[in-house]
C-alpha positions as CSV (number, residue, x, y, z in Angstrom):
1,M,0.0,0.0,0.0
2,S,1.2,3.5,-0.8
3,D,2.6,5.8,1.8
4,N,0.0,8.3,0.6
5,V,-2.9,6.5,2.1
6,V,-4.5,8.6,4.8
7,H,-7.4,8.1,7.2
8,M,-10.1,10.8,7.0
9,K,-12.3,11.4,10.0
10,L,-15.7,12.8,9.8
11,D,-18.4,12.7,12.4
12,G,-22.1,13.1,11.8
13,S,-24.8,14.0,14.4
14,S,-28.5,13.5,13.6
15,K,-30.4,16.7,14.4
16,S,-33.7,15.5,13.0
17,H,-35.1,12.9,10.6
18,S,-33.7,14.9,7.7
19,R,-30.8,16.9,9.1
20,T,-27.2,15.7,9.8
21,D,-24.5,18.0,11.1
22,I,-21.1,16.9,9.9
23,I,-17.7,17.9,11.5
24,T,-14.3,17.3,10.0
25,R,-11.1,19.0,11.0
26,D,-12.3,22.4,12.2
27,V,-15.1,22.6,9.5
28,E,-18.8,22.1,10.1
29,S,-21.4,21.4,7.4
30,V,-25.1,20.6,7.3
31,I,-26.7,18.0,5.1
32,D,-30.5,18.5,5.0
33,E,-33.5,17.9,2.9
34,P,-35.6,20.7,1.3
35,I,-38.7,21.9,3.1
36,A,-40.9,20.1,0.4
37,R,-39.4,16.8,1.7
38,G,-39.8,17.5,5.4
39,G,-36.4,19.1,5.9
40,T,-35.3,22.5,7.1
41,N,-33.4,23.4,3.9
42,L,-30.2,24.3,5.9
43,G,-27.9,22.5,3.5
44,M,-27.7,20.3,0.4
45,S,-29.4,17.0,0.4
46,P,-27.2,13.9,0.6
47,T,-27.6,13.3,-3.2
48,E,-26.8,17.0,-4.0
49,T,-23.8,16.6,-1.7
50,L,-22.5,13.7,-3.8
51,V,-22.7,15.7,-7.1
52,S,-21.2,18.8,-5.5
53,S,-18.3,16.6,-4.4
54,L,-17.8,15.6,-8.1
55,I,-17.8,19.3,-9.1
56,G,-15.4,20.2,-6.3
57,C,-13.0,17.4,-7.2
58,T,-13.2,18.2,-10.9
59,N,-12.1,21.8,-10.0
60,V,-9.3,20.8,-7.7
61,I,-7.8,18.1,-9.9
62,T,-8.1,20.2,-13.1
63,H,-6.2,23.0,-11.4
64,R,-3.5,20.6,-10.3
65,I,-3.1,19.0,-13.7
66,M,-3.0,22.4,-15.5
67,E,-0.4,23.7,-13.0
68,K,1.8,20.6,-13.5
69,M,1.5,21.0,-17.3
70,G,2.5,24.7,-17.0
71,F,-0.8,26.3,-18.0
72,K,-2.8,29.0,-16.3
73,I,-6.6,28.9,-15.7
74,D,-8.3,32.3,-15.8
75,S,-11.7,30.9,-15.0
76,L,-13.3,27.5,-14.6
77,N,-17.1,27.1,-14.3
78,I,-18.8,23.7,-13.9
79,K,-22.5,23.1,-14.2
80,S,-24.1,19.7,-13.7
81,K,-27.3,18.0,-14.8
82,T,-27.9,14.7,-13.1
83,M,-30.3,11.9,-13.9
84,F,-31.5,10.4,-10.5
85,N,-33.7,7.4,-10.1
86,R,-35.6,8.1,-6.9
87,D,-37.2,4.6,-6.6
88,G,-34.6,3.6,-4.0
89,V,-34.9,6.7,-1.7
90,G,-38.7,6.4,-2.0
91,L,-38.4,2.8,-0.8
92,I,-40.2,1.6,-3.9
93,Q,-37.6,-0.7,-5.2
94,E,-33.8,-1.3,-5.0
95,V,-31.9,0.7,-7.6
96,E,-28.5,-0.7,-8.6
97,V,-27.4,2.6,-10.3
98,P,-29.4,5.5,-8.8
99,F,-27.5,8.0,-10.9
100,P,-27.4,6.6,-14.5
101,E,-25.9,9.7,-16.0
102,I,-24.2,12.9,-14.9
103,N,-23.5,15.7,-17.4
104,L,-20.9,18.2,-16.6
105,D,-20.6,21.4,-18.7
106,I,-17.1,22.7,-18.0
107,D,-16.3,26.2,-19.3
108,I,-12.6,27.1,-19.0
109,S,-10.6,30.1,-19.9
110,T,-6.9,29.2,-20.2
111,D,-3.7,29.6,-22.2
112,A,-3.8,25.8,-22.9
113,S,-4.6,24.7,-26.5
114,E,-7.6,22.5,-27.4
115,N,-5.2,19.5,-27.7
116,D,-3.7,20.3,-24.3
117,L,-7.3,20.2,-22.9
118,I,-7.8,16.7,-24.3
119,E,-4.8,15.6,-22.2
120,V,-6.2,17.4,-19.2
121,Q,-9.5,15.5,-19.6
122,K,-7.6,12.2,-19.9
123,Q,-5.7,12.8,-16.7
124,L,-8.8,14.1,-14.9
125,A,-10.4,10.7,-15.5
126,M,-7.3,9.0,-14.2
127,Y,-6.9,11.1,-11.0
128,C,-10.2,12.5,-9.7
129,P,-11.1,10.1,-6.9
130,I,-14.8,11.2,-6.7
131,A,-15.2,10.6,-10.5
132,K,-13.5,7.2,-10.1
133,V,-15.9,6.1,-7.4
134,I,-19.0,7.4,-9.3
135,R,-17.9,5.8,-12.6
136,N,-17.1,2.5,-11.0
137,S,-20.6,2.4,-9.5
138,G,-22.0,2.3,-13.1
139,T,-22.8,6.0,-13.6
140,K,-21.9,7.5,-16.9
141,I,-20.2,10.9,-16.5
142,N,-20.3,13.0,-19.7
143,E,-17.9,16.0,-19.7
144,N,-18.6,18.7,-22.2
145,W,-15.6,21.1,-22.2
146,T,-15.8,24.5,-23.8
147,K,-12.8,26.7,-24.1
148,I,-13.9,30.4,-23.6
149,N,-11.9,33.5,-24.2
């Protein structure tokens, strides 16, 4: 096993049937459901949190790859549209792949060429741990990259 394996510690405390307060390091976060689903809307839902982790990881790893390749990012914006089969959370039936497809629209302003961005995309698929977990669960992630000026 690699020397780079670390143990992350997060603690969750149930505040209601829909709200969980999470603590890690010196950071606190709230995971909650919208009011329409009986929550207090104080944070993202668990499913929204999953997709937001993918967006955050895409941002971090893209910046690391671009820096290593010697390129500058002037702006990076990521929008997602996710297909979500709610049969499982509705206790209707088990769903093997609750998120069949996630589409990411990635707009980037950079000094890298279109060909360089193809290499960035390849490395992003190799190194983003959140995307790896999601893809390995059976979800298709489509990345639509647009270079903007």
